[in-house]
Every structure is written in structure tokens, then in C-alpha cells.
Steps between C-alpha positions, in 0.01 A plus 500: 500500500764758406506840666675796329596786737562841348735683729796369697499732797421390854134415428576306187788305647301413815219372280738302287664337803170402659381340174834326439496352850160353429621347172306738273681595179586864513693757296594841649561765232705807597584804290864522615780284632524520879824638640587558864577870461360789701143473617315657783313344786164451672345391822317164524290370790410152616265397218768560232775338707280196544473471123875518460553236761254270319677551169845444644392213736670222307807694394817592686478865397543773759219752474644854468271698731628728775291505825335827589377491860423871577323790334621838620317818407691826556440863427737702271702601806567130575274491809320170546123519442420130515674161528320183411621135509460311169424135500641292213589776257801487272669725245584341166714649229315436176797360302593261788149361509481462124836320505366256761174437315687443171692220670176327607373460140690288242672718242317310223173641630606866455511664160673841487503780241127455440298820488131409480322626184161335466306178532434247220151372462364179347122445487457806728722353766848620600758236423829686509680819604698682236810706578671790321797278411270284288484207738181331612414303814204267483301411815174424657492774764668842487584706804576875475764593759644792308466775754305822548529597127379152401469447125304180578246695704463752220433210256227374734332815628640791296672805638488529877381816671766568766434731787789730588646421842562876553822401677840442340786291633874519443679169563874443548751258651834577666801334660591645844608251765498736794146624440372154404627367833302760686171408328528120491159335542325833484270667252560864579274771358530875543176683422387859493197548726337781298552402138545195274881440521684207650825309476544129573804284554524121516818287518538223235835371635769586756623776273217581260171695539205576281346846544198683370353847499125523472374852416209706394613641159333829588794553738749481211574276204715457194376730222260357250668363194807367685412138487803318354637299790831436326587867458747679724258791523234277638722359773643839598146642531399193699793557741413867538133411567587269781749743654250784486205312641696328770713795607343509847535126565767355734863409432416133415300622204772733378750214531286279276464776235873571509586136435226421246569458133202673345564325168355188662201687657170591340157651558204266532166661412264314720164395360239230534167389347174364636452126548432331168164313469694188406861394457444279197361465155464157333827311569700809603537623863689782669714496818703757692513861376347396172180411692511774767708803593495650846674808633832430681396602850379152593834331420290212362560501124754224472328284765167532314667387177648194675163417660338521159743235377433271795118530478477470124731196488280330768185583312638346180572185701153495658293576191569313179287754312714818465196736498395368840856522624529864387169593657602337830833680490321836462259427781786413736708806415260783410397609850860520625614692197212741530584557867863579413399742224273681746755495776772634270279794403412571859865497606581725198237752613630492852857554369393798293298651794692394812376769738242276665693176475824349368468198272680174590632363173442129571200276454310387810518120551 
């Protein structure tokens, strides 16, 4: 059996590593060559960390996560609203995690510069994936791990009807040793108590922090038509937006904005879609954001992608018939995914209408 994985992000690499460790022939196809440059960060809880430990168990690699032991919720004046201990949470910089995963899979199993185009059929069965550079990869099973805008999913199920998350998020990363030292081990979030506006800060190293601003675009936004992320106008407007919306927030927030390079920041238009009725069609199956997209409030997107890889790889080992393996994979993952979609929407609604309650942006374990 040969498995062809379309997408070399975290989900695709985890899937490839699991299969390789069980002596299944695998080829991971990625649209670009990975370089350890830039990259933002995310939180991961116990389930995702367990997957990483399994993947790295027989290697001498040092996993790149940074422990986060406390969640601190503050108001815009800096007064503490709530402090919660966090058990087995870590912050990972995306590029650091990808670099680690790339080292766990032999280079010969990763094909770069391959942008998926379409599938090749023989006798009404898919036998190969075709790429825009003219190359083909033949296989027995094909796994779509190509993200929220999945071309593989579109080939299976057509255009997806996304639901607007009604919240936008600006993400950035800065170097500031003094401030990073003050927030080590802490996920600090400042949140307005009467409208949808918050600012979060998480250390990724002794000197570096990732930050985000979640906001209701009705409070202010970049004008329609200014969408080119590479333009100086876009980044200047982004800077002004953050300064204007966060003008009443404490000195830590102003320090971050003053030291941030807005050419490396961007706006994320949050969105999701309902649980799909299945994750597969014939010998193609979806994992990660290609299969399901949840709003960011649960901090579970990356962990869910990694759990998909673990569960699907085990199902392929347990069931020699791929259709049964895919059905078992869906049965094991669907309820959890549906819960996270619902939870993300509930947290979103609480964020936009915080008068009665303030949302805690972490999944409940």
C-alpha cells in the first residue's frame, strides 16, 4: 500500500511520520520548500503534546514547545479579573514545530514545489495526483491535508459554504526581553468587558512573544478594498487600527505595538463550517483543516489536526479495507470535532456580547 499525502503542514507531516514509523510507503507533497523564517505561534494542550511525544519517541530531537502554566485575564486597565492554572499546555512557534517534524520524516518521502491540480482516474478509480508542475504521484490512498482552503476537499465535495466568524484577529510576534521575562509561563489576555475587543500575549522564548488582537470589526476595521498584505498602505492601516482600538489598554500592550513590525503581521478573518457528513470519498480522505475548520477560541485547531493523523493512521493499520478504515476514522473523530465547532461558536458569541459573561479562550479538558 502506498499513501499519497497532499499538504506538508503539521497535519500532513504528522500523518506521514506515523505511516513511515509503521513501514507504510508514504509520499508527502508540499506546495513550497520549508524554510525556518518568521512564523507565528499557537497553544497546544495535553492531547497534542502526547502525539508529539509519540512521534519523537525514538529520536533524540528536542521538542520546541514552551510551557504555559497560567492563564491571566485582565481588564483594559490591567486589573486582574481571573487567574487559572493550566495543566500541560505549551506554546509552539509554527516554524519551530514544522522544522522538528521535517526531521522526523526522511527527506526522500517529502516532495516540494508540488501544487495539487487534480486527480487521475483509471476505470473510475483514482490512481494518481497531478500537480501544476506537470508531475504525477501514483498511489493507493490519497489524503487531503491542504488546509482550510483545501483544493482536495473541493474536488470531493465542491465549494464549501463557510460561515463568517464575525470576529477578526490580528497576529504578530515581537522580540522584547524585558517584557518576555515578565510574562514567562503565562498566557495573558486583556479584554473589554462591554464589547468584543481583546489583546493576548504568550511568550515563545526568553525574548520573544506572540500577540494577537481579537476584535469585532464593527468597532473599526481596514477599509474595504485594502486587501494586499504586501503593500505598505495595508501595514500602515493595520498599525493604525491596532493603535486606535487598543488606545485604552495598559502599557504592556502599547510596548508590544511600539516594537512590532507590522510588515510581518496580518488580519485573520475567522470562519468555520458545519461538520461534514463524511471525511472521505472512494480512496481519498481529509484530515486537519481540510476536513474541519473551527473558530480560534478553543485553541484546538492544531491539536485536532494531529489527533486526526494519529486516529487515521491507526485505523489504516486496523482495517485492511480502506473504506472501513475511513468510516471508523470518521466515527472516532466526528463527535469531538462537532463539539469544538459548537464550543467555538459559543465562545465567539460570548466574546461579542460579554456583558453577562467573559469567554475563556481555551478548550475544557
